[in-house]
N, C-alpha and C positions, 0 to 999 in steps of 0.2 A: 572560540578564541578570538581575540582581536586580529583582525585582517592586517598584515603587514609586521606584527610582532615578531622580534628575531631572537632566538636563544642561541647563545655562542657556545660552543663544546669545545673542550680541550682534544689534545690527539688521542686520548684513551678512550677508542671505541669498541673496548671489549665488553663482554656480556655482562661483567659485573659492575660496570661503571654505572653510576647514578647523576643524573643531572635534574634539575629542580627548575621548572618554568611557572611563571604566574599564569594562572588563567582566570580570565574575565568573560561572563556572559554579558555580550554587548546587547542583547536584546532585553525585551520586557516580558517575556516569557521564560518560566523556570525549566532549567534543563537538568537531566539526571546524568551524572558519571558513571558508568557501569565499571566494575573492577574488571580488569585484562582487556578492556576495549580501548582500541586506538583512538586518541583524541584528535590526531592531525597528521598529516604527512609531511615529512621532512623535504625540503627542496634546498640543495646547494645555491649559495649565493657568491657573488664576485666581492670579495672583503674590499676591494680597491673602490666600490661604489658607496662606501659606508665610511662614517666618521665615527671612530670608537671612543665613548665617552666614560669615565669611570662612575661606578655605580655604588650605591651605599649597600652595606649588608642586609639581607633581609631579616625581618625580627623573628621568624620562627626559628626555634633551637634546632630543628631537623634540616633546615635549609642547607644550601650550598654558601659557600663564602661569596662575597659580593662579586657578582656577575656583571661584566661591563654590558652597558646597553649601547645598542646601535641605533642610528639615526641616518636613513638614507639622504644622500645629498639630493637636492631639488634637481628634477631633470625633465626630459620630455615625456609625455604621456606613452605608458606601455605600447609599445609595438610589437610584441612578441607575435610571431606568426601564429594565426587562429589555428592552423591545421596542427602545429606543434602541440599547443594547449591542449586540443581536443583529444589528441593521440595519448595524453596523460591520463584519460579517464576510459578504461576498457567498456564500462558500463553504458557508455554512450554511441558505441560503435554500431548497435542494433537500430538505433534510431533510422527511420528512413526520412532524409532530408531533401529528396528529391521534389516532393510537392512544394516546398518552401522554395527551395532553389529555383524552380520555374515561375512561382508566382512574385518572388520579392526581386526588387532590385539589389544589387551587390551591398551597398551600405545596409540595407534592411537586415538581408540575409546574414551579413558579418553581426549585426546587432542581435538578432535572434540566436545566434551561437554564442555570444558572449553571454546572453541570459542564461542559456542552458548549462554553461560551464559554471555559472555563479550559483546555480541550483543542482549542481552533478548530484548531489547526495539523494537526491529523489530517486533517482535510478539506480542506485546503490543497493544491490539486495541483502546486504549484511543485517544481522538481526537488529531491531529497533525498538526500544521499548516506549509504550504510550507517554505522552508528557503528562505532568502531574494536574494540569488542568482540563484534561480530557473527559468527558462524560463517561460514566459508567456503567455497563450493562448489569442491572440489578433486578432481581426477581426472587420471589420466595414461595415455597410450596404451600398448598392448602394444608389445613390441620389433619393430621393423622396420616399423610402422604408417605408411602413405603414401597419401594421397588428395588429389586436386585435381579440382574439378568445371570443366566448361568453363563459359563464359559463355553463357547462353542468349539467343538473339534475341528482342528485344522491340520493338514498334511504339511510336510516341510518346506514346500515351496510358498505356500500361503504364510506359513510362519515366518519365513525369512523376510518375505514382502513387508508384513505387519512391523516385525522389529525394525527394518530398515526406516519405514515411515515415522515410527515413534521416536527413533534416534534423532530423526532430523527435526522432529518438533521440539524435541527435548533441547537441542543444541541451539534452537532458535527461541528457545523459552516461551513457547506457545502453550507446553503442557509441563506437567509435572508429577512426582509420584504421587499416590494418594493412599490413605487410611479411610476412606469414607465408607459409610454404611449402605450409600447407594452406589447402583452401577447399571450401566446400559451395555449392551452388545454391538461389538464392530461387525459390519458387513462389508466384505471385500468382494467388489464385481468387477470381473475381467474386461478391459477395454481392448479395442482394436489396436494391434501391434504388439500385445502381449503384456502391456503394463496393467496395473491395478487401480481401481477408484476405491479409494477409503471413505468410507461413511460411518455414521453412528447411528443405531436406532433408537432415537429419543423419544419413542411414541409414549411409552409409559411415563417419561419425565413431563412431557408436554400436555398430559391429562391432567396434571396437577400444578399448573402454571395459568395465571390468568392472562386473558388476551391482551395485547397492547394495540390500541385502536389509531395510533397515528397515522396520518394521512400518507399512502402511499403514492409515487408518481403515478400520473396518466399519460399514456402514449399520445393521445390527441392533444392534451394541453403541452405536452412537451413540444411536439411538432409543430404548433401553432407560434411559438416562440421564433422560429427559425426564418419566418417569411421575410425577404428582403434582405438577407445578409449576403456579405461579399466574400468573408474569410471565415474558414472553419478549422478547429483543431479539435482532435479527439483523443483523450487521455483515458487510460486503463489504469485504475487503481489495483495493484497486485496484492492478493491474499488480503483484500480489504476488510473482510469481518475480524480477521484476527488482529486487527489493529486497535480494536476496541477493547479496553481493560473489563475485566470480569470482577464484579464484587467480591470480597473475601469471603464473606458468608455463602455465597452461591457457588464456588468453585466446587465444594464437594458433590453437589448435585449433578454435575457434568462427568462424574468418573465414568470409566469403561474399562472393560475387561481386555487385557491382553494375556497371551502365553506367558509374559515375563512380569506379570503383577498388574495391580490396579494404578491407572493413570487418571488425572483430572486435567481441565483446561485452566490456564491462567487467563486466557483472551476469551472473547465470545466465541462460541463453537457454531459451525453450521450445523443445520437442523433443528434448532430450537424454534418453536412457532413465534416467537417474538423477535427473532434475529432481524429480519428485514426492517420491521418497523424501527428497531432500535437503531439499526445502521442508517437508515434515512434519516432519523432525527440526528445522529452523529454528523452526517454529511452537511446537513442545512444548517447546522451550527457552526460549522467549520466554514461554510461558503459565505453565510451572513448575506448581506444586501447584493452580493454577486449574483446570488441565484435568480434565474428568470431575465436578469438584466443584462448579464454578461456571460454567465454559466448556466448550462443546463445539465441537471444531475438526474441520472435515472439508475438509482441503486450504486454499482461500483463503475459506471461510465459516466465520464465529464465531457461535455460537448462545449467548447469555447466558441463563441460566434461574435462577429464584429460587422457593424453595418456601415462605418466610414472608413476610416484610414488604416493602413498597415500599421503605422504608429500607435495608433489607440490600441490595436489588437496586441502589438508587442507588450504595451504597457499593461493589459489586462492578464497576459500570460505570466509577466513578472508577478504582479500582484498575486495572482492564483498561486504560483509556485511558492511564494513566499508562505502563504496562509498553509498551504500543504506540508511545507517544511516544518512549521510551528507544532503540526500534529504529526510529524515523524513518519508522513505516509511514504509508501514505494509506489513508482510506476512501472508499468512494464513496457519497457523500451521497444520490443517487437512489435506491440499493439498501438503505438502512439502515432497519430498523424497530425502533423503541424502546417498550418497555413494551406490547407488545400481549397480548391474552389468547388469541388464535389466531393460528397462524403456519404458513405453507407451507414444509416444509423437507425436502429429498430425497425428494421425491414423496410426501410425508404431509403429513396435518395434524395439528399438535400444539396440545393446549389442556389446560385442567384436568382434563379428563374422561379424557386419555389421548392414544394414538397410533392414528391409522387412515390408511388408504391414500387418498390424493388420486385420484379417480376421473377427473379431467381429465387425469392423466400417467400415462406407462407406467413403473411404479414400477421396472421392471428397468434403465430406461435413465435414470432421473432421478437418478443420482448426482451426481458432481462437476460442477457446470456445466450438466449436461442441460437443465434447466429455464430457468437465466439466460441460456446462451449458446448454446443449441442442442445438440441430441444428436449432432451431428457433429464435437463439439469433441474433438480428439486425445486430451485430457487424461481426458475423460469414458471413452473406451475403454480407455484404458491403466489406469484404475482397475479398470474391468470386468474385464479379463484378469488382473488380480492377484488378485481375488476369485472367480475361476472362472466368470465370466459371459461368455456370448460376446457381443462388441459388435456392434451393429447397424449393418449398411452402410447409409449415409445419402447423399443426394445429393451433399451436401458432400464426403465421403470418395471418392464415385465420380468427382467432378471432379477432386480432387486426383489421384487413382491414373490417370485417364485424361490428364491434363496431362503426369504423369511419362512415361507410354508414347509420348506424341506428340513428346517432346522426348528 
């Protein structure tokens, strides 16, 4: 919507009252308006600061009668307290701003917070649909392919846990009910603390999919880009694989069994043997020329680096946030680090003096997600295989393997 557009409502604020506002896409990227999803947050204004002008009636037959237009009187630049603005967005409260506060002068720190507030939707975890221009995860099965998994017996706690997970994914429109003739089995693995790791055994599906040979990131090449940098900002793309839309005809191949029926994915699921390659291609096209020169991408981790001034790093962050917003991406606030002079990345410590191994971690197994999500993450082992490194067998993988054997 146009920033600064004002919609005037009358005193009838009942639930049955209807109001019509003109909506304009001010960007050059197509936007999808989903039913029952909020378009904006209304903020009260002081009417004394505005001149009310008479407006003509809208042409649409269902529109409201001519609503007055409001034009703000010229005034000083907005000096609203940044702390007050920041408090309006709870999703930003988990951001650790201390590294930036220590590194930047106050005007630069205020500029960073304004940039974050302008792009606050990136940290909003509400469901987001992939944009229409996004690349689609598309694959077909080899001729004669057929597979169907049997529903595995589950006790009541496991059924309740799976039902909760599927309901959450249904609400986010990541999955949908299915009538597919294909199906794969769900694997539930207990995690420390009593929670459940949800996975799907796509081994049968993967046998019938051609390999995607897109180049995956290399740790050594990635680290070589960071020499001589002064500022570092690390961003974590939340539920990143689910940001990639799935081709319509491929959805039925991803169907999986649940005690409550058959479900299939609307977005690219984890576990596909082509998922890492598809996502890396997706991120590369999203970043464009920023990759390697300003932003380093390692699957769902982004590292923004700057070799000159803080103002240039601010401009890079603003540009990157804009691009991520065009793709409706979501960032994990708790895992973002902004304007740090020292950063832990891919099992190494990077700072202005160079790159050195992090002695606290096993470098060989600290690739994609190893430090953040545990070295047993299947994606980390898939990356290691593509780079000629032998993946380490972890207790988590042993649990999954044993569960598959017992069922």
